[in-house]
C-alpha positions in Angstrom: 0.0 0.0 0.0 1.3 3.3 -1.1 1.6 6.1 1.4 0.4 9.5 0.2 3.0 12.1 -0.5 3.9 14.5 2.3 2.4 17.9 1.2 4.5 21.0 1.9 3.6 24.5 1.0 5.8 27.6 1.5 4.1 31.0 1.6 5.0 34.7 1.6 3.1 37.7 0.6 2.9 37.7 -3.2 4.4 34.3 -4.0 7.0 35.8 -6.4 10.2 36.1 -4.4 10.7 34.1 -1.2 8.2 31.3 -1.4 9.1 30.3 -5.0 12.8 30.0 -3.9 11.8 28.0 -0.9 9.7 25.7 -3.1 12.7 25.2 -5.6 15.4 24.8 -2.9 13.4 22.4 -0.8 12.5 20.3 -3.9 16.2 20.3 -4.7 17.2 19.0 -1.4 14.4 16.5 -1.6 15.7 15.1 -4.9 19.2 15.2 -3.7 18.2 12.8 -0.9 16.3 10.5 -3.3 13.0 11.4 -1.7 11.2 13.0 -4.6 8.4 10.4 -4.5 7.7 11.1 -0.8 6.8 14.8 -1.2 4.4 17.2 -3.1 5.8 20.6 -2.8 4.1 24.0 -3.7 4.1 27.7 -2.9 1.6 30.5 -2.5 1.1 34.1 -1.3 -1.2 35.4 1.3 -2.2 38.3 -1.1 -3.7 38.0 -4.5 -1.5 40.8 -5.9 0.6 38.6 -8.3 -1.8 35.5 -9.0 -0.7 33.9 -12.3 2.5 35.7 -12.5 6.1 34.1 -12.8 8.6 34.6 -9.9 10.4 38.0 -9.7 13.4 38.1 -12.2 15.7 38.3 -9.1 14.5 35.1 -7.8 14.8 33.5 -11.2 18.3 34.8 -11.6 19.7 33.8 -8.3 18.2 30.3 -8.6 19.7 29.8 -12.1 23.1 31.3 -11.1 23.6 29.5 -7.8 22.2 26.0 -8.5 21.1 26.0 -12.2 17.5 25.7 -11.1 14.9 27.2 -13.6 11.9 28.4 -11.5 10.5 30.6 -14.3 7.7 28.2 -14.9 6.2 28.6 -11.5 3.1 30.8 -11.2 1.9 32.7 -8.1 -1.2 31.5 -6.4 -3.1 32.9 -3.4 -3.1 31.0 -0.2 -6.8 29.9 0.7 -8.5 27.6 3.3 -8.2 24.6 1.0 -4.5 24.7 1.3 -4.9 24.6 5.0 -6.7 21.4 4.7 -4.8 19.8 2.0 -1.2 20.4 3.1 0.7 18.7 5.9 3.1 21.6 6.5 2.5 25.3 5.7 5.6 27.2 6.1 5.6 31.1 6.3 8.5 33.2 5.3 7.7 35.9 8.0 5.5 36.5 10.9 3.1 38.9 9.2 2.2 36.3 6.6 1.9 33.8 9.3 -0.6 36.0 11.2 -2.5 36.4 7.8 -2.8 32.6 7.4 -3.9 32.2 10.9 -6.9 34.3 10.1 -8.1 31.8 7.4 -10.8 29.3 8.1 -9.2 26.0 9.3 -6.0 27.5 10.6 -6.5 26.2 14.1 -6.1 22.7 12.7 -3.3 23.4 10.2 0.4 22.8 10.7 1.5 26.5 10.3 5.2 27.1 10.9 7.8 29.8 10.6 10.6 29.0 8.1 13.4 30.5 10.1 12.5 28.4 13.1 14.7 26.0 11.2 17.6 28.4 11.0 20.9 26.9 12.0 22.3 30.2 13.4 20.8 30.7 16.9 21.1 34.4 16.7 18.8 34.5 13.7 16.5 31.7 14.5 12.9 32.7 14.6 13.5 35.8 12.5 11.7 36.7 9.3 13.1 35.9 5.8 13.5 39.4 4.6 11.5 40.3 1.4 14.0 41.2 -1.3 11.5 42.7 -3.6 12.8 46.0 -4.9 16.0 45.7 -2.9 18.5 44.8 -5.6 20.6 41.7 -6.4 22.3 41.4 -3.2 19.0 41.1 -1.4 18.1 38.2 -3.4 21.6 36.5 -2.8 21.0 37.0 0.9 17.4 35.5 0.8 18.9 32.6 -1.2 21.4 31.8 1.4 18.8 31.9 4.2 16.3 29.8 2.4 18.9 27.2 1.4 19.9 26.7 4.9 16.5 26.6 6.3 15.2 24.2 3.5 17.8 21.6 4.4 17.1 22.0 8.1 13.3 21.8 7.5 13.8 18.7 5.4 15.7 17.1 8.3 12.8 18.0 10.7 10.2 16.6 8.4 12.1 13.5 7.7 12.6 12.7 11.2 8.9 13.5 12.2 7.6 11.4 9.3 10.1 8.5 9.8 11.7 8.9 6.4 15.1 7.3 5.9 17.2 9.6 3.6 
């Protein structure tokens, strides 16, 4: 009997900068560990500002330059109550969007988490992933580094919690 995939959704405000990177980098780490069949991974935004749009060019660039990942085919979607029911883990990039998600129907039963709670650096653990939008290339580089670290640590957490052997 096949076990259903573990469903993980990353979210930020517009689903064009941080959460598309989180989706791509988490997927990359999952594949590296040979766990692709174990997961279904997506991203969303708490706002509808960018629904249907591709990721920000800064996120597309940094993913391509740093890891040869092409995220240009992702499209923004808005977080809604069905996501809270359908996903096992919903991971916010910052506290503001976590609070927004907590206002949705079904939030009390959902596994809502803050991404930087998985930060390896104790000094920045629990902080927000800064929004790089409009900040220039170095902001996207910084966000990439944060997201990459947290994605790997989050995968460790989920693997242990779900009893997955890497």
